[in-house]
C-alpha positions as CSV (number, residue, x, y, z in Angstrom):
1,M,0.0,0.0,0.0
2,F,1.1,3.6,-0.5
3,S,2.0,5.5,2.6
4,P,2.0,9.3,2.8
5,V,5.0,11.0,4.2
6,K,5.2,10.6,8.0
7,K,7.5,13.2,9.5
8,R,8.8,13.0,13.0
9,P,7.4,15.5,15.4
10,R,9.4,18.6,15.5
11,S,11.1,18.6,18.8
12,G,14.3,19.8,20.4
13,L,14.4,16.3,21.9
14,S,14.8,14.7,18.5
15,L,18.1,16.5,18.1
16,R,19.5,15.8,21.5
17,A,17.6,12.8,23.0
18,R,19.8,10.9,25.3
19,R,20.1,7.7,27.3
20,S,22.7,6.3,29.5
21,N,24.3,2.9,29.2
22,A,22.5,0.5,31.4
23,S,24.4,-2.3,33.2
24,A,23.6,-5.9,32.4
25,G,20.9,-7.3,34.7
26,G,20.3,-4.1,36.7
27,G,20.0,-0.3,36.8
28,P,22.8,1.8,35.4
29,Q,25.7,2.7,37.6
30,A,27.1,6.2,37.9
31,S,30.3,5.2,36.1
32,D,28.3,3.8,33.2
33,R,26.3,7.0,32.8
34,G,29.2,9.4,33.0
35,L,27.6,10.8,36.2
36,P,29.2,11.1,39.7
37,E,28.8,8.4,42.3
38,T,26.0,8.7,44.8
39,A,26.4,11.0,47.8
40,A,27.4,8.1,50.0
41,E,30.9,8.4,48.4
42,P,31.3,12.2,47.8
43,E,35.1,12.0,47.1
44,A,34.8,9.2,44.5
45,A,36.3,9.9,41.1
46,L,34.1,10.4,38.1
47,P,34.7,7.6,35.6
48,T,33.0,8.3,32.3
49,G,34.7,6.1,29.7
50,N,34.4,2.6,28.5
51,S,35.7,0.3,31.2
52,G,37.3,-1.8,28.4
53,S,39.3,1.2,27.2
54,G,40.4,2.2,30.7
55,A,39.4,5.9,30.1
56,E,38.4,7.8,33.2
57,E,37.5,11.3,34.1
58,K,38.3,12.7,37.5
59,S,35.9,14.7,39.5
60,G,38.6,16.8,41.1
61,Q,41.0,16.4,44.0
62,E,39.7,16.1,47.5
63,G,41.5,19.2,48.7
64,E,40.2,21.5,45.9
65,G,37.2,22.6,47.7
66,S,33.8,21.7,49.2
67,G,31.8,21.9,46.0
68,S,31.6,18.1,45.5
69,R,31.0,17.4,49.2
70,R,28.3,20.1,49.3
71,W,26.3,18.6,46.5
72,S,26.8,15.1,48.0
73,K,25.1,16.5,51.1
74,L,22.4,18.0,49.0
75,S,21.0,14.6,48.1
76,R,21.2,13.0,51.5
77,R,17.8,14.4,52.5
78,Y,16.3,12.8,49.5
79,R,16.9,9.1,50.0
80,K,15.5,5.8,51.1
81,A,12.0,6.2,49.7
82,P,11.4,3.7,46.9
83,A,11.1,5.1,43.4
84,A,7.6,5.9,42.3
85,P,6.2,6.9,38.9
86,A,5.0,10.4,38.4
87,P,1.3,10.8,39.2
88,A,-1.2,11.0,36.4
89,S,-1.6,14.7,37.0
90,E,2.1,15.2,36.5
91,L,2.5,13.1,33.4
92,E,0.9,15.9,31.5
93,P,2.4,18.9,33.3
94,G,0.8,21.4,30.9
95,P,2.3,24.6,29.7
96,E,3.8,25.5,33.0
97,A,6.3,22.6,32.8
98,G,7.4,23.3,29.3
99,C,8.0,19.5,28.7
100,L,8.2,17.9,25.3
101,S,6.3,14.8,24.4
102,G,7.8,11.5,23.2
103,A,7.2,7.8,22.7
104,G,8.9,4.7,23.9
105,A,9.7,3.3,27.3
106,A,12.5,3.8,29.8
107,A,12.3,2.9,33.4
108,P,12.4,6.0,35.6
109,A,14.6,4.3,38.1
110,E,17.2,3.4,35.4
111,A,17.3,6.9,33.9
112,S,17.7,8.7,37.2
113,G,21.3,7.7,37.7
114,R,20.8,7.1,41.4
115,G,21.2,3.3,41.5
116,D,18.5,1.4,43.5
117,E,17.7,4.3,45.7
118,A,15.3,7.2,45.1
119,P,15.1,10.5,46.9
120,E,12.6,11.4,49.7
121,Q,11.5,14.4,51.6
122,A,13.6,16.0,54.3
123,E,13.1,15.0,57.9
124,G,10.0,16.6,59.5
125,E,8.1,16.6,56.3
126,D,5.6,14.1,55.0
127,R,7.6,11.1,53.7
128,F,6.4,11.1,50.0
129,P,8.7,10.5,47.0
130,L,9.9,13.6,45.4
131,P,8.1,14.6,42.1
132,Y,10.0,13.6,39.0
133,Y,11.0,17.2,38.0
134,L,12.7,18.0,41.3
135,S,14.4,14.6,41.5
136,N,15.8,15.2,38.0
137,F,16.8,18.8,38.7
138,L,18.8,17.6,41.8
139,M,20.3,14.8,39.8
140,V,21.6,17.2,37.1
141,L,23.0,19.6,39.7
142,E,24.8,16.8,41.4
143,A,26.2,15.4,38.2
144,V,27.7,18.7,37.0
145,L,28.9,20.0,40.3
146,G,30.4,16.6,41.1
147,S,32.6,16.7,38.0
148,E,35.4,18.9,36.8
149,D,32.8,21.4,35.5
150,K,32.4,22.7,39.0
151,E,35.4,24.9,38.4
152,L,33.3,26.9,36.0
153,F,31.2,28.4,38.9
154,N,32.6,31.1,41.1
155,E,31.7,32.0,44.7
156,E,28.7,34.2,43.6
157,D,27.4,31.3,41.6
158,Q,27.9,28.9,44.5
159,H,25.9,31.3,46.6
160,W,22.8,30.7,44.5
161,L,23.4,27.0,44.5
162,R,23.6,27.0,48.3
163,T,20.5,29.1,48.5
164,F,18.6,26.6,46.6
165,Q,19.9,23.8,48.7
166,K,18.6,25.5,51.9
167,L,15.1,25.9,50.6
168,S,12.3,23.7,51.9
169,V,11.1,20.9,49.6
170,A,8.0,22.9,48.7
171,G,10.2,25.9,47.8
172,Q,12.4,23.8,45.7
173,K,9.4,22.3,43.9
174,L,7.9,25.7,43.1
175,Y,11.2,27.1,41.9
176,V,11.8,24.2,39.5
177,R,8.3,24.5,38.2
178,L,8.7,28.2,37.6
179,F,12.2,27.7,36.2
180,Q,10.9,25.5,33.5
181,R,8.6,28.3,32.2
182,K,9.7,31.2,30.1
183,L,11.3,34.2,31.8
184,N,8.1,36.2,32.0
185,W,6.0,37.7,34.7
186,L,3.2,35.4,35.8
187,K,-0.1,36.1,37.6
188,I,-0.2,34.1,40.9
189,T,-3.8,33.3,40.2
190,K,-2.7,31.4,37.1
191,L,-0.3,29.2,39.1
192,N,-1.8,25.8,39.8
193,Y,0.4,23.2,41.3
194,P,-1.7,21.0,43.7
195,E,1.2,18.6,44.3
196,I,3.0,21.6,46.0
197,G,0.0,23.0,47.9
198,L,-3.3,24.7,47.4
199,D,-1.9,27.9,48.9
200,L,1.5,28.8,47.3
201,T,1.9,32.1,49.3
202,P,4.4,30.6,51.9
203,S,6.6,29.1,49.1
204,I,6.5,32.3,47.1
205,E,7.5,34.4,50.1
206,E,10.3,31.9,50.9
207,L,11.6,32.3,47.3
208,R,11.3,36.1,47.5
209,L,13.3,36.3,50.7
210,A,15.9,34.0,49.2
211,G,16.3,36.4,46.2
212,L,15.2,33.7,43.8
213,L,11.9,35.3,42.9
214,Q,10.7,38.8,42.0
215,T,7.3,40.0,43.0
216,G,5.0,42.8,41.8
217,S,7.0,45.5,43.6
218,D,9.8,44.7,41.2
219,L,7.6,45.1,38.1
220,C,8.7,48.5,36.7
221,D,8.3,48.0,32.9
222,V,5.1,49.2,31.3
223,S,5.3,46.8,28.4
224,E,5.9,43.8,30.6
225,A,3.0,44.7,32.8
226,L,0.7,45.2,29.9
227,D,1.5,41.7,28.6
228,L,-0.1,40.2,31.7
229,L,-3.5,41.7,30.9
230,S,-6.2,39.8,29.1
231,A,-8.0,41.4,26.1
232,P,-11.0,42.6,28.2
233,E,-8.7,44.1,30.8
234,L,-6.7,45.9,28.1
235,K,-9.9,47.4,26.7
236,L,-10.9,48.5,30.2
237,L,-7.5,50.1,30.8
238,A,-7.6,51.9,27.4
239,K,-11.0,53.3,28.2
240,S,-9.9,54.6,31.6
241,F,-7.2,56.6,29.7
242,H,-9.7,57.9,27.1
243,L,-8.2,55.7,24.3
244,R,-10.3,53.9,21.8
245,P,-10.8,50.4,23.2
246,Q,-11.8,48.9,19.8
247,G,-9.5,46.9,17.6
248,Q,-7.2,44.0,18.1
249,R,-5.0,43.4,21.2
250,A,-1.9,44.5,19.4
251,E,-3.5,47.8,18.4
252,I,-4.6,48.6,21.9
253,L,-1.1,47.7,23.3
254,K,0.4,50.0,20.7
255,S,-1.8,52.9,21.8
256,L,-1.1,52.5,25.5
257,L,2.7,52.2,24.9
258,R,2.6,55.3,22.7
259,L,0.9,57.2,25.5
260,A,3.4,55.9,28.1
261,K,6.3,56.9,25.9
262,Q,5.3,60.5,25.6
263,Q,7.9,61.4,28.2
264,S,10.1,58.3,27.7
265,I,9.3,56.9,31.1
266,F,9.7,53.2,31.8
267,S,11.3,53.0,35.2
268,C,10.1,53.4,38.8
269,N,12.1,56.6,39.1
270,Q,9.6,58.6,37.0
271,N,7.6,61.6,37.9
272,P,4.4,60.6,39.9
273,S,2.2,62.5,37.5
274,S,3.6,61.0,34.3
275,P,1.3,59.0,32.0
276,G,3.8,56.1,32.1
277,L,3.6,55.7,35.9
278,A,-0.1,56.1,35.9
279,I,-0.5,53.3,33.3
280,L,1.9,51.1,35.2
281,N,0.1,51.6,38.5
282,R,-3.3,51.0,37.0
283,T,-2.1,47.9,35.2
284,K,-0.6,46.4,38.3
285,E,-4.0,47.0,40.1
286,L,-5.7,45.0,37.3
287,V,-3.0,42.3,37.3
288,G,-2.9,41.7,41.1
289,H,-0.1,39.7,42.6
290,C,2.5,38.5,40.1
291,V,6.0,36.8,40.2
292,R,9.0,36.2,38.0
293,V,12.1,34.1,38.5
294,A,15.1,36.3,39.3
295,A,17.5,36.4,36.4
296,P,20.9,36.1,38.2
297,A,20.1,32.8,39.9
298,R,18.3,31.5,36.8
299,A,21.3,32.1,34.7
300,V,23.4,30.0,37.0
301,F,21.0,27.0,36.9
302,S,20.7,27.4,33.1
303,R,24.5,27.1,32.7
304,V,24.5,24.0,34.9
305,L,21.8,22.3,32.7
306,L,23.6,23.4,29.6
307,L,26.8,21.7,30.7
308,F,24.9,18.6,31.6
309,N,23.5,18.3,28.1
310,L,25.8,20.1,25.8
311,T,24.8,19.8,22.2
312,E,25.1,21.9,19.1
313,W,21.8,23.7,18.4
314,T,20.9,22.5,14.9
315,D,17.6,24.2,15.2
316,E,18.8,27.6,16.1
317,E,15.6,28.8,17.7
318,E,16.5,26.5,20.6
319,A,19.5,28.7,21.4
320,A,17.4,30.9,23.7
321,A,16.1,27.9,25.7
322,A,19.4,27.6,27.6
323,G,18.9,24.9,30.2
324,Q,15.1,24.6,30.1
325,S,14.9,22.2,27.1
326,Q,17.7,20.1,28.7
327,L,15.7,19.7,31.9
328,S,12.7,18.8,29.8
329,T,14.7,16.1,28.0
330,V,15.8,14.6,31.3
331,V,12.2,14.8,32.8
332,I,10.5,12.9,30.0
333,T,13.3,10.4,29.9
334,N,12.8,9.5,33.6
335,M,9.0,9.6,33.2
336,G,9.4,6.7,30.7
337,H,8.3,8.6,27.7
338,V,11.5,8.2,25.7
339,T,14.2,5.6,25.2
340,F,17.7,6.5,24.1
341,P,20.6,4.6,22.5
342,S,23.1,2.7,24.7
343,Y,26.6,3.9,24.5
344,T,29.6,4.7,26.7
345,V,30.3,8.3,27.7
346,L,34.0,9.1,27.2
347,R,35.2,12.6,27.9
348,E,38.8,13.6,27.5
349,K,38.9,17.2,26.2
350,K,38.0,20.3,28.2
351,I,35.8,22.6,26.0
352,F,35.7,25.5,28.5
353,R,39.0,26.3,30.2
354,H,37.4,28.6,32.8
355,R,34.2,30.4,33.7
356,D,34.7,33.3,31.2
357,D,34.8,30.8,28.3
358,L,31.4,29.4,29.3
359,L,29.9,32.9,29.9
360,R,31.1,34.1,26.4
361,Y,29.6,31.0,24.8
362,V,26.3,31.5,26.5
363,E,26.3,35.2,25.6
364,A,27.0,34.3,22.0
365,T,24.1,31.8,21.8
366,Y,21.7,34.4,23.2
367,S,22.9,36.9,20.6
368,L,22.3,34.4,17.8
369,A,18.8,33.7,19.1
370,E,18.0,37.5,19.3
371,M,19.2,38.0,15.8
372,L,17.1,35.1,14.4
373,T,14.1,36.5,16.2
374,A,14.6,40.0,14.7
375,M,15.1,38.5,11.2
376,T,11.9,36.4,11.6
377,R,10.0,39.5,12.6
378,G,11.4,41.5,9.8
379,T,13.0,44.2,12.1
380,W,16.1,44.4,10.0
381,S,17.5,47.5,11.7
382,D,17.5,45.6,15.1
383,A,19.1,42.6,13.5
384,L,21.8,44.8,11.9
385,Q,22.7,46.3,15.3
386,I,22.9,42.8,16.9
387,Y,25.2,41.7,14.0
388,K,27.5,44.8,14.4
389,T,27.8,44.3,18.2
390,A,28.5,40.6,17.7
391,R,31.1,41.4,15.1
392,E,33.0,43.7,17.4
393,K,33.1,40.9,20.1
394,W,34.3,38.5,17.5
395,I,37.2,40.8,16.6
396,Q,38.1,41.1,20.3
397,L,38.1,37.3,20.7
398,E,40.1,36.9,17.4
399,N,42.9,38.9,18.9
400,S,43.1,36.8,22.0
401,N,44.8,33.5,22.6
402,D,41.6,31.5,22.2
403,V,42.2,30.7,18.5
404,R,45.2,28.6,19.3
405,F,43.3,26.6,21.9
406,H,40.3,26.1,19.6
407,Q,42.5,24.8,16.9
408,E,43.5,21.9,19.2
409,L,39.8,21.0,19.7
410,P,38.2,18.6,17.2
411,V,35.7,20.3,15.0
412,Y,32.8,18.7,16.7
413,L,33.8,20.3,20.0
414,R,34.9,23.6,18.5
415,C,31.2,24.4,17.7
416,F,30.7,24.9,21.5
417,T,33.0,28.0,21.5
418,A,31.9,31.6,21.4
419,D,34.0,32.2,18.3
420,W,32.1,29.5,16.4
421,V,28.7,31.0,17.3
422,Y,29.9,34.5,16.4
423,T,31.0,33.2,13.0
424,R,27.5,31.9,12.4
425,I,26.1,35.3,13.4
426,R,28.5,37.0,11.0
427,F,27.2,34.9,8.1
428,R,23.6,35.7,9.2
429,G,24.8,39.3,9.1
430,V,25.6,38.8,5.4
431,E,22.0,38.0,4.8
432,I,20.9,41.1,6.6
433,L,23.4,43.3,4.6
434,Q,22.1,41.9,1.4
435,R,18.5,42.4,2.4
436,L,19.4,46.1,3.0
437,R,21.2,46.2,-0.3
438,M,24.6,46.8,1.4
439,Y,26.4,44.5,-1.1
440,E,29.9,46.0,-0.6
441,E,29.7,45.4,3.1
442,A,28.4,41.9,2.5
443,V,31.3,41.1,0.2
444,E,33.9,42.4,2.7
445,E,32.3,40.3,5.4
446,L,32.4,37.2,3.2
447,K,36.0,37.7,2.3
448,S,36.8,38.1,6.0
449,L,35.0,34.8,6.8
450,L,36.9,33.0,4.1
451,E,40.3,34.1,5.3
452,Q,39.9,31.7,8.2
453,S,39.1,28.0,8.2
454,I,38.9,27.3,11.9
455,Y,35.3,28.1,12.5
456,C,32.4,26.7,10.5
457,P,34.6,25.2,7.8
458,A,31.6,23.1,6.4
459,S,29.9,26.4,5.4
460,R,32.7,27.6,3.1
461,G,31.0,26.3,0.0
462,R,28.0,28.5,0.8
463,W,30.2,31.5,1.5
464,W,32.1,31.1,-1.9
465,N,28.8,30.8,-3.7
466,R,27.4,33.9,-2.1
467,L,30.5,35.9,-2.7
468,S,30.7,35.0,-6.4
469,L,27.0,35.9,-6.8
470,N,27.4,39.3,-5.1
471,L,30.6,40.1,-7.1
472,H,29.2,39.1,-10.4
473,Q,25.5,40.1,-10.3
474,H,25.3,43.0,-7.8
475,L,28.7,44.7,-8.0
476,K,29.4,43.8,-11.6
477,Q,33.0,42.9,-10.7
478,T,33.3,39.9,-13.1
479,E,37.1,39.5,-12.9
480,Q,37.0,39.2,-9.1
481,A,34.0,36.9,-9.4
482,V,36.0,34.6,-11.7
483,Q,39.0,34.5,-9.3
484,C,36.5,33.8,-6.4
485,L,35.1,30.8,-8.4
486,R,38.6,29.4,-9.0
487,K,39.5,29.6,-5.3
488,G,36.2,28.1,-4.3
489,L,36.7,25.1,-6.6
490,D,40.2,24.6,-5.2
491,D,38.9,24.7,-1.6
492,V,38.9,21.2,0.0
493,W,36.0,22.1,2.3
494,V,33.6,22.7,-0.7
495,H,31.5,19.6,-1.3
496,T,28.8,18.2,-3.6
497,G,26.1,20.7,-4.4
498,H,28.1,23.8,-3.6
499,R,31.0,22.6,-5.8
500,L,28.5,22.0,-8.7
501,A,27.0,25.4,-8.2
502,L,30.4,27.1,-8.4
503,Y,31.3,25.1,-11.5
504,Q,28.0,25.9,-13.3
505,R,28.3,29.6,-12.5
506,A,31.9,29.5,-14.0
507,M,30.5,27.9,-17.1
508,R,27.8,30.5,-17.5
509,I,30.4,33.2,-17.4
510,H,32.5,31.3,-19.8
511,D,29.6,31.0,-22.3
512,S,28.5,34.6,-21.9
513,P,29.4,36.7,-25.0
514,S,29.9,39.7,-22.7
515,C,32.5,37.9,-20.7
516,K,34.9,36.8,-23.4
517,K,37.8,38.8,-22.1
518,W,37.8,36.6,-19.0
519,H,37.8,33.3,-20.7
520,H,41.5,32.8,-20.2
521,L,40.9,32.9,-16.4
522,L,38.5,30.0,-16.7
523,Q,40.9,27.5,-18.3
524,D,41.9,24.3,-16.6
525,L,39.0,24.4,-14.1
526,P,38.4,21.2,-12.1
527,V,35.6,19.6,-14.1
528,M,32.5,18.5,-12.4
529,R,29.8,17.2,-14.6
530,V,26.5,15.4,-13.8
531,E,24.5,13.6,-16.4
532,D,20.8,14.3,-16.6
533,V,18.2,11.5,-16.0
534,S,14.9,10.8,-17.6
535,H,12.0,13.2,-17.1
536,V,8.3,12.4,-17.2
537,M,5.4,14.9,-17.4
538,I,2.0,14.2,-15.7
539,K,-1.0,16.5,-15.3
540,G,-2.7,17.5,-12.1
541,R,-5.9,19.6,-11.5
542,T,-5.0,22.6,-9.3
543,C,-7.3,23.4,-6.3
544,P,-9.1,26.7,-7.0
545,G,-7.7,29.6,-5.0
546,M,-4.6,27.7,-3.8
547,G,-2.2,28.5,-6.7
548,N,0.0,25.6,-7.7
549,S,0.6,24.2,-4.2
550,L,-2.4,22.0,-3.8
551,F,-4.2,19.7,-6.3
552,L,-7.5,17.8,-6.7
553,M,-7.5,14.1,-7.2
554,E,-10.3,11.5,-7.5
555,N,-10.9,9.7,-4.3
556,T,-10.1,6.0,-4.9
557,R,-12.1,4.9,-1.8
558,E,-15.5,3.5,-2.4
559,V,-18.2,6.2,-1.9
560,P,-21.5,4.8,-0.7
561,N,-24.9,6.1,-2.0
562,L,-23.3,7.6,-5.1
563,G,-26.0,7.5,-7.8
564,Q,-25.3,6.8,-11.5
565,G,-24.1,9.9,-13.3
566,E,-23.2,11.7,-10.2
567,P,-19.6,13.2,-10.1
568,C,-16.9,11.2,-8.3
569,S,-15.7,12.4,-4.9
570,T,-12.4,14.2,-4.9
571,V,-9.8,15.0,-2.3
572,I,-7.3,17.9,-1.9
573,C,-3.7,16.6,-2.1
574,S,-0.1,17.6,-2.5
575,V,2.0,17.3,-5.7
576,E,3.7,14.2,-4.3
577,E,0.4,12.5,-3.7
578,V,-0.5,13.2,-7.3
579,S,2.7,11.5,-8.4
580,L,2.2,8.5,-6.1
581,A,-1.2,8.0,-7.7
582,H,0.5,8.1,-11.1
583,Y,3.0,5.4,-10.1
584,R,0.3,3.3,-8.6
585,Q,-1.3,3.2,-12.1
586,Q,2.1,2.1,-13.4
587,G,2.0,-1.0,-11.4
588,F,3.9,0.0,-8.2
589,D,1.9,-1.3,-5.3
590,Q,4.1,0.2,-2.6
591,G,5.3,3.8,-2.4
592,I,6.5,6.3,0.2
593,H,7.0,10.0,0.1
594,G,9.8,10.4,2.5
595,E,12.5,12.4,0.8
596,G,15.8,11.6,2.4
597,A,14.2,10.0,5.5
598,I,13.9,6.6,3.8
599,F,17.6,6.2,3.0
600,L,18.8,7.8,6.2
601,T,16.6,5.4,8.2
602,L,18.0,2.4,6.2
603,F,21.5,3.7,6.8
604,G,20.8,4.0,10.5
605,L,19.4,0.5,10.7
606,L,22.3,-1.1,8.8
607,F,25.0,0.8,10.7
608,W,23.5,1.1,14.1
609,D,26.4,-0.5,16.0
610,I,29.0,1.5,14.1
611,I,27.2,4.8,14.7
612,F,27.1,4.2,18.5
613,L,30.6,2.6,18.6
614,S,32.4,2.9,21.9
615,G,35.9,4.1,22.6
616,I,36.0,7.3,20.5
617,P,36.8,10.2,22.7
618,D,34.3,13.0,23.2
619,V,31.7,12.0,20.7
620,F,29.5,10.9,23.6
621,R,29.8,13.4,26.4
622,N,26.4,13.0,28.2
623,P,23.7,10.4,28.6
624,Y,21.2,12.1,26.4
625,Q,22.5,12.1,22.8
626,A,20.6,10.7,19.8
627,C,23.8,10.6,17.8
628,P,27.5,11.0,18.3
629,L,28.7,14.6,18.2
630,D,30.9,13.9,15.1
631,L,28.0,12.5,13.0
632,Y,27.8,15.5,10.7
633,T,31.6,16.1,10.4
634,D,34.4,14.4,8.4
635,C,35.6,13.0,11.6
636,F,32.7,10.5,11.7
637,Y,34.2,8.5,8.8
638,Q,37.8,9.1,9.9
639,H,37.0,7.7,13.4
640,R,35.3,4.6,12.0
641,R,36.9,4.0,8.6
642,E,37.7,0.3,9.2
643,P,34.3,-0.8,10.5
644,I,32.5,1.3,7.9
645,E,34.5,-0.1,5.0
646,S,34.1,-3.6,6.3
647,R,30.3,-3.2,6.6
648,V,30.1,-1.7,3.1
649,E,32.0,-4.6,1.7
650,F,29.8,-7.1,3.6
651,L,26.6,-5.5,2.2
652,Q,27.8,-5.7,-1.4
653,D,27.5,-9.5,-1.5
654,A,25.0,-10.1,1.3
655,P,22.0,-12.3,0.5
656,I,18.6,-10.8,0.8
657,E,17.9,-13.0,3.9
658,T,21.0,-11.6,5.6
659,L,19.9,-8.0,4.9
660,H,16.4,-8.9,6.3
661,S,18.0,-10.3,9.4
662,L,20.2,-7.1,9.9
663,I,17.2,-4.9,9.6
664,A,15.0,-7.1,11.9
665,D,17.6,-7.3,14.7
666,V,17.9,-3.5,15.0
667,W,14.2,-3.0,14.5
668,N,13.2,-5.4,17.2
669,N,15.9,-4.4,19.7
670,H,15.7,-0.7,19.3
671,R,12.2,0.1,18.0
672,N,11.2,3.6,19.1
673,T,14.6,4.4,20.5
674,T,15.3,8.0,19.7
675,A,18.0,8.2,17.1
676,T,18.7,11.2,14.9
677,L,18.9,9.3,11.6
678,I,16.0,7.0,12.1
679,N,12.3,7.8,11.5
680,W,10.6,4.8,12.9
681,E,7.3,5.9,11.3
682,I,8.5,6.2,7.8
683,F,7.8,2.5,7.2
684,S,4.4,1.1,8.2
685,S,6.0,-2.1,9.4
686,L,9.2,-4.1,9.5
687,Q,7.9,-6.1,6.6
688,Q,7.5,-3.1,4.4
689,A,11.1,-2.1,5.2
690,Q,12.3,-5.6,4.3
691,S,10.2,-5.5,1.1
692,L,12.0,-2.4,0.0
693,V,15.4,-3.8,0.9
694,S,14.6,-6.9,-1.2
695,C,14.1,-4.6,-4.2
696,L,17.2,-2.4,-3.6
697,G,19.6,-5.2,-3.0
698,G,22.9,-5.2,-1.2
699,L,25.0,-3.7,-3.9
700,F,22.9,-0.6,-4.2
701,L,22.6,-0.3,-0.5
702,S,26.3,-0.6,0.1
703,G,26.9,2.2,-2.5
704,I,24.5,4.7,-1.0
705,C,25.5,3.9,2.6
706,S,29.2,4.5,1.6
707,I,28.3,8.0,0.3
708,L,26.3,8.9,3.4
709,A,29.0,7.6,5.8
710,K,31.7,9.7,4.2
711,N,29.9,13.0,4.0
712,L,26.6,12.9,5.9
713,R,26.4,16.6,6.5
714,H,26.3,17.5,2.8
715,C,24.6,14.4,1.5
716,R,21.6,14.1,3.8
717,G,19.8,16.6,1.6
718,G,18.8,16.3,-2.0
719,L,17.7,12.6,-2.1
720,P,14.6,11.9,-4.2
721,D,11.1,12.6,-2.9
722,L,9.5,9.2,-3.7
723,V,10.5,5.6,-3.5
724,V,8.0,3.3,-5.3
725,W,8.3,-0.4,-5.8
726,N,6.4,-3.6,-6.8
727,S,6.6,-6.1,-4.0
728,H,6.0,-9.0,-6.4
729,S,8.3,-8.2,-9.3
730,L,10.8,-6.4,-7.0
731,Q,11.1,-3.5,-9.4
732,Y,11.6,-0.1,-8.0
733,K,11.9,3.5,-9.0
734,L,13.2,6.7,-7.3
735,A,11.5,9.9,-8.4
736,E,12.2,13.5,-7.7
737,V,8.8,15.4,-7.9
738,K,8.6,18.9,-9.2
739,G,5.6,21.1,-9.3
740,P,4.7,23.6,-12.1
741,T,7.4,26.2,-11.1
742,D,10.0,24.0,-9.3
743,Q,13.5,23.4,-10.4
744,L,16.2,20.9,-9.4
745,S,18.6,22.1,-6.8
746,H,22.3,21.4,-7.2
747,K,22.3,18.8,-4.5
748,Q,19.4,17.0,-6.2
749,M,21.3,17.0,-9.5
750,V,24.3,15.4,-7.8
751,W,22.2,12.8,-6.1
752,L,20.3,11.8,-9.2
753,D,23.5,11.3,-11.1
754,Q,25.1,9.3,-8.3
755,L,22.0,7.1,-7.9
756,R,21.9,6.5,-11.7
757,R,25.6,5.4,-11.5
758,L,24.7,3.0,-8.7
759,G,22.2,1.3,-11.0
760,A,19.0,2.8,-9.7
761,D,16.0,3.6,-11.9
762,V,15.7,7.3,-11.3
763,E,13.6,10.0,-13.0
764,V,12.2,13.5,-12.4
765,C,8.4,13.6,-12.4
766,H,7.0,17.0,-13.4
767,V,3.4,17.8,-12.5
768,S,1.9,20.4,-14.8
769,A,-1.1,22.3,-13.6
770,I,-4.4,22.3,-15.4
771,G,-7.6,24.2,-14.5
772,A,-10.0,22.5,-12.1
773,R,-13.8,22.5,-12.4
774,S,-16.2,22.4,-9.5
775,H,-15.9,19.1,-7.6
776,Q,-17.4,17.5,-4.5
777,L,-14.7,17.6,-1.8
778,S,-14.4,15.0,0.8
779,S,-13.2,16.0,4.2
């Protein structure tokens, strides 16, 4: 049967889901998980490596300070009670917890990293097991502060950690709950945590006195206060200041802020008669009591959580989440919602030499998040200012001794440095400069980026392409553009689609009559040619009013009570579904629209043990990784060259039964384990995956897996949209689908040529749009 595309839920978890290595026949030990030993042995070392390799990581000398002992004491009050699952009311914590959802199963006791014991309340309080979120929070604190990372926290940071330690259990519960929410003001009437207490006032007061929580008296910003009001309250406030209460919420907010800004007053030190203070006071009356987590302490705990679960943010909008998403990952793991791969944590390199290194990295990630937010909102002037500020900081760091230290780090750890993040900001700045038509500045920035190859080297192909485009088309500096193209084609960091794009641009200049005088500069270029594949054209009825994005197709399901002569029912579908219907008519009874997910999943299934191979330093640095840190770098192949080549050679001649067995072993043993490469929902069943493998054969699979293993970062994109096959004749076809105005990308051209060379039947399926008459639509 044909299956529509099934995409994995978008989640920060899918990029950094983790699970520790469980001991045989019992719960995981601290040494297996890369976590510190339990508090009963506060001075124990911190082994994190594979016991077979003899690698260990020390938690620090006994005489270095009391940080390790202090956090060992922290957990003593939370012991002896047996582990208990989270109550039903807590399994769905709602928006206040900020948790992600997942699938799978993992025993909470195993994931907690506390052996056979679970925490309990302090003496004098009711002896109930701690809720999962507080237990996990304490576990993370103990893990980080019991390791060498404790050196990254100074005395001021330790003050906040000690302050949290001294809180009552109810106070700790409330703080963790509020910590997991966004850093916004919250109405107390909106806080509902029955597991803490029906009256939260004592806990709120305790947190306020400890300096961990701000209350309404600290609310001095008019815009922040107005955000707490509901739409009816905003209208009432606007009416009291003789403003028009009609319109959308945004319009009313704009009017109130304009009135408050008349004297540029936004602080508590304003004139009592000013409109800003009057609006603020009236707003606070409508809001009632409100609270917000204090920023200084929150920043410390966020850094702790970041160190516990350090991963590169592939989805850049997560950069602003700091430690919140890390805690959510641990929470849902211990709740049994997610299962993670088994591997050995082995840490050797220090990424952050001292506290300032960590602070600079955190600051850089927040700047990146702010810039992306400004770009998304279209506030280009704000984005430009963030870019300029970040560039100045990058120049300061470039002149320091950090560069030499960063060169010694492997590239998959170098991405956790401030310089790396600022390099990403600088290229985003190029986009901003181009949007503002500041092409000369954009060219200078690109040249500066290309002068170094320490940070973001995998992006050099994109930089060369953008530089050649700006020089040739926008600045009309053809000779410099040609020289840029030559340098780009000679750059060893330029791969696949980017290399083809540079070569084709050079050929267009070469063939242009107006550029004849530069032909001599285009001699002896490294040739990169791709052969075209077959193209087919099918027709699809467009959906009225939807442009060329959606189509109408006859519903193949039987429609009851349909009289003779009545029009057939139709459905709205995508261009890929139109193509799947076409191939069904061609005799292919199985088909999946999955783009690259199909082959990435097969690669993950066939190479599971190699991907999670133990003994490679620093690719697994915490228990919550869905993939090794070097997966999208050249180091992935370099570290595993021998086993990869051996597996590729084995697949070439492997019988179909052997391939089925390999797929089945991983499928049955790791089904629903969160792994970056594998989408467990892309195939409807194990049998469907095995059916496709029967068609593809070992020789083809070995070829495509070899390509992916050597350059996964650049080759994961551009694979065909559709895979269709006949489960009886074992014939298959790979098809790239293009709508009426779509064109092949350079990566797609490269992949189609490579797949053709591997013996696959590949083609490009163009769907042309024709007008649609009135049809009965099924929901």
